[in-house]
MARTOR-698830 format. One line per 10 residues: number of its first residue (from 1); their letters; for each residue y, x, z of C-alpha. Coordinates in steps of 0.05 Angstrom, whole numbers. Layout:
% residues N
NUM) a) Y:X:Z; ...
//
This chain:
% residues 625
1) mfdfdeelkk) -287:94:74; -257:40:107; -313:-8:136; -288:-77:139; -341:-108:178; -335:-58:233; -261:-57:232; -257:-134:239; -304:-131:296; -251:-88:330
11) lpkapgvyim) -194:-132:324; -163:-151:394; -148:-218:412; -72:-206:430; -8:-214:393; 11:-162:343; 30:-148:275; -14:-132:221; -9:-86:155; -51:-93:96
21) rddkdvilyv) -52:-35:45; -78:-21:-30; -119:36:-53; -59:78:-58; -36:65:12; 22:22:-10; 35:-34:40; 17:-102:10; 34:-146:64; 62:-147:134
31) gkavnlhnrv) 52:-205:182; 52:-226:254; -2:-261:294; -7:-297:364; -82:-274:359; -96:-211:317; -172:-224:319; -166:-298:289; -111:-284:240; -135:-220:203
41) rsyfrenigr) -205:-246:195; -179:-309:165; -162:-268:104; -231:-251:87; -264:-319:95; -276:-357:28; -249:-427:6; -195:-438:57; -142:-455:10; -96:-399:16
51) gpaidkmvtl) -67:-400:-56; -73:-357:-117; -24:-307:-95; -57:-291:-28; -127:-292:-62; -101:-242:-113; -72:-196:-51; -136:-199:-17; -172:-169:-77; -125:-108:-72
61) iarfeyivtd) -135:-92:3; -165:-26:10; -152:-25:85; -112:-60:141; -82:-31:212; -49:-70:264; 1:-60:321; -11:-96:389; 54:-118:424; 62:-149:490
71) selealvlen) 88:-218:467; 95:-260:401; 169:-248:406; 160:-176:404; 112:-185:346; 171:-223:308; 219:-169:316; 167:-113:293; 149:-157:234; 221:-165:212
81) nlikenspky) 232:-90:218; 174:-68:182; 188:-118:125; 259:-96:122; 237:-23:116; 180:-28:66; 191:-94:22; 121:-107:12; 99:-138:-55; 69:-200:-24
91) ntllkddkty) 122:-222:33; 175:-272:13; 233:-227:15; 307:-237:24; 337:-206:-42; 407:-196:-19; 428:-143:34; 498:-157:45; 543:-140:100; 604:-192:118
101) pyikvtvged) 674:-173:131; 709:-187:197; 780:-186:213; 788:-133:272; 852:-138:319; 853:-72:359; 874:-108:423; 855:-46:468; 910:-5:437; 984:-4:462
111) fprilfsrtm) 1009:-21:392; 950:-62:362; 934:-60:288; 898:-114:243; 843:-85:202; 789:-97:153; 713:-84:184; 643:-89:157; 613:-84:226; 624:-119:296
121) kkdksryfgp) 622:-67:349; 620:-78:426; 693:-48:438; 757:-71:469; 775:-103:395; 776:-178:382; 738:-201:316; 745:-262:274; 694:-278:225; 647:-262:191
131) ytsaaavrdt) 679:-283:126; 646:-294:54; 701:-265:19; 729:-195:29; 785:-207:-20; 806:-266:27; 804:-221:91; 845:-167:51; 901:-224:31; 901:-251:104
141) idllsklycl) 910:-180:134; 966:-165:86; 999:-231:98; 998:-222:177; 1024:-155:165; 1085:-179:129; 1096:-241:175; 1096:-206:244; 1110:-132:216; 1055:-100:254
151) rtcsrslprd) 1033:-30:240; 979:-10:188; 980:68:200; 928:105:240; 977:143:286; 951:151:357; 1013:116:394; 1046:124:438; 1023:200:437; 1053:210:368
161) iglerpclny) 1116:172:375; 1172:208:337; 1127:266:313; 1135:243:238; 1186:199:197; 1175:126:193; 1131:104:132; 1151:64:76; 1134:-4:110; 1190:5:160
171) hikqclgpcq) 1242:20:107; 1221:-45:74; 1218:-83:138; 1147:-95:140; 1136:-57:203; 1176:-51:268; 1173:19:272; 1129:32:342; 1117:103:315; 1194:119:327
181) gyvdkeqyre) 1198:81:389; 1240:25:358; 1202:-31:389; 1167:-33:463; 1100:-55:477; 1122:-121:504; 1159:-141:443; 1104:-113:393; 1053:-152:437; 1088:-217:425
191) qvgqalefln) 1081:-206:352; 1009:-193:356; 1000:-253:400; 1032:-298:345; 982:-263:295; 925:-282:341; 948:-351:345; 945:-354:266; 877:-332:264; 851:-375:315
201) gnynvilkel) 874:-434:266; 945:-450:296; 983:-451:232; 1033:-503:247; 1082:-459:297; 1082:-407:231; 1096:-459:181; 1155:-484:224; 1181:-419:236; 1178:-399:161
211) egkmkaaaek) 1210:-462:136; 1270:-452:185; 1279:-377:164; 1274:-403:91; 1328:-455:102; 1372:-412:138; 1367:-352:85; 1384:-408:35; 1447:-433:76; 1471:-356:79
221) ldfeaaagfr) 1461:-357:-3; 1408:-298:10; 1362:-333:-45; 1319:-272:-51; 1301:-269:25; 1292:-345:18; 1246:-339:-39; 1204:-288:2; 1195:-336:61; 1183:-392:11
231) dlynsvkqvs) 1122:-351:-16; 1095:-334:54; 1103:-404:68; 1061:-427:11; 1007:-377:24; 999:-399:98; 995:-476:76; 943:-453:22; 901:-421:76; 907:-481:126
241) qkqkmtdnvg) 892:-528:75; 824:-492:55; 804:-524:129; 788:-588:103; 721:-600:129; 722:-603:205; 677:-630:259; 697:-662:327; 657:-616:370; 687:-553:337
251) edkdiialhq) 628:-508:350; 595:-450:306; 539:-464:263; 507:-452:196; 481:-503:151; 417:-479:109; 379:-507:53; 343:-481:-8; 319:-501:-83; 256:-474:-109
261) eeseavvqvf) 229:-477:-179; 161:-442:-191; 175:-367:-170; 250:-373:-158; 284:-399:-98; 355:-397:-80; 379:-410:-9; 452:-436:8; 487:-425:72; 550:-460:91
271) fvrdgkligr) 587:-424:149; 622:-467:203; 664:-432:248; 708:-471:304; 684:-537:270; 713:-510:200; 680:-490:142; 703:-420:124; 657:-405:69; 590:-409:37
281) ehyymthvsc) 542:-359:3; 478:-363:-31; 417:-313:-29; 356:-305:-75; 289:-301:-51; 230:-265:-83; 155:-272:-81; 163:-347:-61; 102:-365:-96; 59:-340:-33
291) ggraeilenf) 79:-402:13; 117:-474:16; 189:-487:19; 186:-491:98; 155:-422:95; 209:-395:54; 263:-421:96; 230:-391:158; 229:-328:125; 300:-327:104
301) vkqfyagtpf) 319:-342:178; 278:-287:208; 309:-235:156; 377:-258:151; 391:-268:225; 358:-196:240; 409:-165:197; 472:-201:213; 520:-184:277; 541:-256:284
311) iprelmlqye) 495:-316:304; 518:-381:311; 504:-427:371; 464:-476:318; 427:-476:256; 418:-538:218; 355:-532:172; 330:-574:108; 258:-566:132; 221:-563:199
321) iedseliekw) 194:-490:211; 131:-470:244; 161:-420:296; 221:-453:311; 217:-448:387; 200:-371:383; 256:-357:334; 304:-398:376; 284:-357:439; 294:-289:393
331) lserrggkvh) 359:-316:368; 386:-333:438; 372:-262:462; 411:-232:403; 466:-278:414; 471:-274:487; 471:-348:491; 428:-412:472; 418:-423:401; 390:-489:373
341) irvpkigske) 353:-501:307; 353:-573:285; 336:-610:226; 378:-670:216; 351:-738:193; 409:-785:189; 484:-787:187; 541:-734:165; 497:-675:186; 441:-697:142
351) rlvelaaqna) 487:-702:85; 512:-633:96; 444:-602:91; 435:-647:27; 502:-618:-3; 472:-549:11; 408:-563:-27; 450:-591:-80; 486:-526:-88; 429:-484:-84
361) rhileqdrer) 397:-526:-144; 462:-517:-185; 462:-439:-171; 392:-429:-194; 403:-472:-253; 466:-434:-269; 434:-367:-255; 374:-381:-302; 419:-387:-361; 458:-321:-338
371) lkreegrtig) 391:-282:-333; 367:-307:-399; 433:-280:-431; 426:-218:-392; 356:-206:-411; 375:-216:-487; 427:-160:-473; 376:-115:-438; 305:-124:-443; 307:-160:-507
381) avkeianilg) 350:-107:-537; 300:-57:-516; 246:-96:-551; 293:-97:-617; 298:-27:-615; 220:-16:-602; 206:-58:-665; 254:-26:-709; 221:45:-690; 151:17:-688
391) lehiermeaf) 138:35:-615; 93:-9:-575; 137:2:-510; 199:26:-485; 222:22:-416; 263:89:-400; 311:116:-449; 351:180:-442; 411:201:-483; 444:269:-486
401) disningfen) 512:293:-507; 550:360:-510; 628:364:-493; 672:424:-505; 740:444:-534; 735:503:-580; 675:528:-542; 711:529:-474; 669:504:-413; 610:476:-456
411) vgsmvvfekg) 579:420:-415; 520:374:-427; 505:303:-402; 441:264:-394; 445:189:-383; 387:141:-365; 377:65:-384; 320:33:-356; 300:-35:-381; 366:-40:-423
421) kpkpsdyrkf) 407:-25:-356; 443:46:-341; 411:80:-278; 468:123:-255; 429:151:-196; 384:187:-250; 447:213:-288; 453:291:-292; 500:339:-320; 493:415:-348
431) rirtvsgpdd) 539:471:-346; 518:511:-404; 495:580:-387; 476:619:-447; 523:594:-501; 591:618:-512; 633:588:-564; 627:516:-600; 553:515:-615; 532:441:-600
441) yacmrevltr) 459:452:-627; 446:514:-589; 474:479:-524; 434:420:-535; 369:466:-540; 391:495:-471; 401:427:-439; 335:396:-461; 298:460:-447; 328:461:-374
451) rfthgmeere) 314:384:-365; 241:383:-387; 224:448:-357; 254:426:-289; 210:366:-297; 146:395:-309; 158:444:-249; 172:387:-205; 107:349:-227; 69:410:-211
461) eleekelgne) 96:418:-141; 83:342:-130; 12:348:-152; 0:411:-109; 25:370:-48; -17:312:-67; 42:265:-77; 31:244:-150; 54:175:-141; 131:202:-118
471) ygsftkfpdl) 185:222:-166; 231:283:-161; 298:279:-198; 274:300:-263; 198:283:-258; 200:220:-296; 200:226:-371; 226:178:-421; 195:134:-466; 244:146:-520
481) lmmdggrgqv) 298:209:-531; 361:186:-565; 402:242:-593; 476:232:-606; 471:255:-682; 430:251:-739; 376:299:-768; 403:363:-736; 398:339:-664; 337:304:-670
491) nialsvlnel) 302:370:-700; 326:408:-639; 296:361:-593; 232:358:-629; 231:432:-628; 240:435:-548; 186:384:-536; 140:418:-585; 148:485:-546; 132:451:-483
501) rinipvcgmv) 81:411:-512; 113:348:-488; 100:280:-531; 161:239:-534; 187:198:-591; 256:219:-612; 309:183:-650; 380:199:-671; 442:148:-668; 471:163:-736
511) kddnhrtrgl) 544:153:-747; 583:137:-814; 648:170:-835; 692:129:-788; 649:158:-728; 612:85:-718; 539:80:-706; 508:56:-774; 427:67:-759; 377:103:-724
521) yfnnvelpid) 343:169:-752; 264:167:-738; 207:204:-765; 254:238:-822; 279:168:-844; 343:130:-826; 330:58:-806; 384:7:-815; 401:-38:-760; 441:-105:-754
531) thsegfklit) 507:-89:-727; 511:-157:-695; 446:-150:-660; 435:-142:-586; 397:-75:-598; 453:-48:-638; 499:-67:-580; 457:-29:-531; 454:30:-576; 531:32:-574
541) rvqdeahrfa) 530:24:-502; 483:84:-491; 523:126:-542; 587:113:-505; 557:127:-435; 529:189:-457; 597:211:-490; 637:185:-427; 593:223:-376; 600:287:-414
551) ieyhrslrsk) 675:284:-421; 689:264:-351; 648:324:-326; 687:370:-378; 751:341:-356; 737:355:-282; 715:429:-298; 779:439:-339; 822:411:-277; 791:459:-229
561) aqvksvlddi) 802:521:-276; 880:499:-283; 889:487:-208; 912:557:-187; 962:579:-134; 1005:642:-136; 975:654:-65; 903:665:-96; 931:731:-123; 950:762:-54
571) pgvgparrka) 900:806:-24; 869:781:38; 893:709:30; 832:660:25; 826:589:28; 836:585:102; 897:627:105; 929:590:41; 917:524:75; 952:548:144
581) lmrhfksied) 1011:579:100; 1022:513:65; 1010:472:133; 1067:515:166; 1115:526:111; 1105:462:68; 1125:500:1; 1120:565:-36; 1192:577:-38; 1194:575:37
591) iknasveels) 1135:623:43; 1168:669:-5; 1235:671:36; 1198:681:103; 1205:746:142; 1146:782:169; 1159:759:236; 1162:686:212; 1095:697:181; 1067:731:240
601) eipelnrraa) 1072:665:280; 1015:636:243; 955:639:285; 913:655:226; 953:713:204; 949:780:236; 1008:830:226; 978:862:167; 965:803:125; 1034:779:139
611) eeihnffaai) 1061:845:113; 1017:835:49; 1050:769:36; 1119:792:46; 1105:854:5; 1073:810:-49; 1137:764:-58; 1184:824:-51; 1148:858:-111; 1154:796:-153
621) hdsfk) 1230:789:-131; 1243:864:-154; 1205:854:-219; 1258:803:-240; 1319:848:-223
//
């Protein structure tokens, strides 16, 4: 039994992190403190205005623990890591876990490439970004490849020069062909240098060059080439015109503001790089009722910049935050240079922060409407189904289907919907073991028996290990079973559940003569359903998903059964030797015409194996004489 009075007395007057846990040992809250003794004890004092959320949390605390650190900065870092790892219920959390795209130029290579990257590593490459749109990054890379004819392949050059034929890009004049030695390093690097100029924002040189090429092609009456240069010119101009918002200083900064309504908050970030607005992004914060707007903003800054590889020189915030000096120090260490946190009060910078706040408000208002519509399609639809069936509560639904062609490769599918949304991580597929021939009822009996028997076995194992709160792949049982059919399929399911002594409601999705769902079969009665309702649309989605998943699995098994090589019939030739043969000879025809000596040149084949292969094809040849 945890003795609060004794443990509170033991708290050190030192910086560190404290962790609050409930009676199931689940982490409720993680916090940092300059003085653990004072901070943790404050939770257990009465009438200090902590707010209803924290008051509720305190009633759930069964025990606490703490980790002492050498400094408040260390405590800040540790707090961030623990929050990110455990997502405690009462911490304000950054909901989005995004990684931002970069443009990577491999200047450390002899023949550099321009690549898409989600991480910024400490290597010899140059990185540009981060950008907020992956599509824009890919478009830019594609544009630069066309403009400067840079290679996109992964060949190791100059080691692999001349080893393989040039790719299609060379033939369509979108690559200079360094893989064939058609361009030297100096010429190639001149092209790379111009691409770097483009990425640094120097568009004028490129625009003039493209305009000149376009006019020259038009004068030669090469209108197809002129149109190509015109399209590239317009693309570059479009990219350059996006940089409308500039700053005389030309520094990197992030402008951060939020909008909060009750338990919802959205944080808007404008990304300014080299004085130019390169994009914006919004983020949702959860559990925001635990603190004020300044605290929400502080939690965002700590969690967001703990995970992003790029930290700008300046953060412009909407509100003053409590630990600004400490966070500045932490960010400066991460950046390797001074980081400033500022709250502008007047002028253009203040207007930028206000603009970010307005954007956050618009996003929250728009998203609330979207969430209402989404809730109608999901949770609302589930409630409709529950009302039709007379059930109090449905959260998890499982649907099953069988697929075969005249009894060949019988398979079963299980799809899962939770709160009206598909949960692909819980989908399962079954290859039928005990049924041969097209008997859907027998197949369904096997699938359901295996699914629930496995689930009961997993539950027993978890109980033995005293892990009752955890779930295995089959442990969680549904609130409703949905069978793709009427009375017959429902009776099969009820029969299996009765044998296993499991009580789960089962309904059938009954179809009309045109194979369209017309109602639900439940408790020996067919119940009509409005075909225009969200509940009906959800039933259709569940039915279609179960059918799709079963068919895809069946198709994959058929494909595997049909993919068979003549080499599989040769004694002593397994997967490794088959691959070696195809790698060396390129085609079955070349293998068939090879001599024993030529076959023996392959390291994976000994003399005996080479003779077996040669004799096999010789016997086939003789049989056709």
